[in-house]
C-alpha positions, 0 to 999 in steps of 0.5 A: 209064137206060143204063149203060156199064162202062168202065175207067180207068187211074189213074198214081200215082207208084208205081202203076198202077191199073185202076179199073172203074166203070159210068157212069150218064148225068147222074150225078157223076163216079164219084171225085176226080180222075176226070172224064168226059164222054158223048160225043154217041154215048153212049160215055164220053170219060174224062180224069184231073184233078190230084189234090191231094197233100201236097207234098213237103219242100222241105228234106232233114232233117239227119241227125245225127253219131253216136258210139258205142263202149266207156266205160271209167274206169281201164281198167275198165267203168263201172256200167250205167246211167252217163250219157254225154253229147255237148257242143258249145261248152259245151251238151249236145246228147245224152246216154244211159246205157251198156249192157252188151254182152259184156264191155264198157260201150258208148254210142250217141249222136246229136248233132243237127245245127244247122238253118241256118234257125232262130235258135237253135243246135240241134246241131252243124255240120260241123267243130266239137269234141264233147267227151264227159262219162262221168257228171261226168267229162270224157273224154279223147277228143274227136270231130269233128262230121260230117253223117251219119257213125257214129264209132267213139270208145272214151271213157275217163277216169282217176279224179280224182287230185290231184297235190301238189308236194314242197316241199323246203328 
């Protein structure tokens, strides 16, 4: 048996690779995707066959609409661990506990996008109003859901005061 050293160039999406190997007459191909034939004069005639790879995704995952900034009630920080939630059409799509950053309580929410190709509603679509709750209280501010955006929105709410009218007779 005789062997002939040779090199084959493999071209990948991001990589140029030189693979050394020795071909023994009558042996199987050295690697999947690499094929070779031995010519009548004993030299190697290499060629590359397509290699199966994972297909590229057919759709780009939808990016969320993100909201973050400070959270206050009556102008003061809320207690650490208070839950802030984002709502669209009466359905909560994200919630998280506030964190203390420097001298403020802050929140960060990623409101997911709706996947239009499914029957259910998984999140927001461009232009929908996003309302927020600080604990169980509705925040005064509202946001607008926009694909792939980061919105700084300070959230606040006043304490639940009950105002009764004065009746004079």
